[in-house]
N, C-alpha and C positions, 0 to 999 in steps of 0.2 A: 815503668809505667806500663810496658808492654804485657808484663804478666797480669797486671791491674785490667789492661786492655781485655786480655783473654778472660778475666773472669766477670767482666762487665759483658762481655757478648754471649757467655755461658749462662749469664741471668737472664740477659733478652731471649735465650732459647728456652728456658725453665717457663718464662713469664707467656712464651708464644707472641712475643714480639719483635720477631727476627724477620719479620716481610715473607713475602709470598716465597716458599723454599728455600729461606735463607738469604734471598739476594740483598733485600734491606740490610741486615747484618753486615754480610760482603762489601756492599758499598760503604757504610758507616765506617768500618775497619780502614779500609783503603783510604778514605777521606781523612782520618784521622792520623793513621800513619804520617800520610802525605804533610799534613801541617806540622805533625810532632818533627818529622825531618826536616823541613823548609824551617822550622823555627828554633831547631836545636834542641828541641824538648826530651831528655833522657829521664829526668826526674822531675816528679811534681814539683816542686820548689823552683824548679826553672820558668814556669809557666807563668808569663807576666803579660801585662797589656803592652809593653814595651816592645818586648819580642816579636809579638803578634804583629804589632804595627809596622815594626822594620822590616819584617817578611812580605807584609801586605801592600805596602803604600808603593814600591816602586815596581809592580808587576803589573803586566797588560792584560791579564786575562778578564774576561769579562767579569762582572759581580757576579753571577750565578757560581762560577767557579769559586771566587775568593771567599763566598759565603758557606765554605765548608766547617765554618764556625759551628753552626748549630749542632751538628754532631760531637763537636769537642764541648761544648757547653753542656750538653745531656752526660756525654761521660764524666765531666768533672761535678757535675749536680750529683751523679750517681757515686762518686768516690766521696764527696762530702757527707751525703746520707748514710754511708757505710763506715764512715771515720777513717777514711784513709787520708783525707785533707780537711784542715780546720774550715777554709771558706774557698769557693770558687771565683778564682781571680776574673776570669772572663763573663761573669752574669751578666754584667750590664754594658758591653760591646756591642755597639750599634752595629747592624749589617751596612754592609759597603752598597752605596746606592751610585751607581754611574751613569744613570739617566738610563736611554735608549738600550735596547738588545743589540747586539753585533749583527746578529743574522736577520735580516728583515726577509720573513714569511712573505711568500706571495703565491697566487694561484697558479696553476700550470696553464700554458697557452695551449689553443686547440691542437695544435701541431705537436706539442712536446707531449699531450695526452694520447693522442693517436699512436704517437710512436711506442709509448709505454703499453698500451693495450696491443699493438701488433706485436712487440718484442716479447709480450708473457704468453705468446701461443694460445692454447684452447680454455686456458682459465682468463682470459682476456678480461672480462667484464665483470668476474665473479667478486 
């Protein structure tokens, strides 16, 4: 499947859908490879909902991390479109929803902002 992944990335680059300076394609490849390695997928027939679920359920990462699925679904859709597989086994898999984000965002306190501006030297308020 890795050879097919290389072909998919080449297709993205040919169609100018690789993201800013190729960053999107690199992120996509990294996420797909992480998912393939984690689930033990080396060949296309090994991609199953059960193997994805057994990889995803016990993990403690945030939903955002576990939803690398979209890149894999896009890759499998491409494989289906070019005739490498008959159908995409992950086409209808829902995203993980674990409720709230793990990291709660907040504004800087006045003291923290002052330290940041002071520590950045002459560029302080730019």
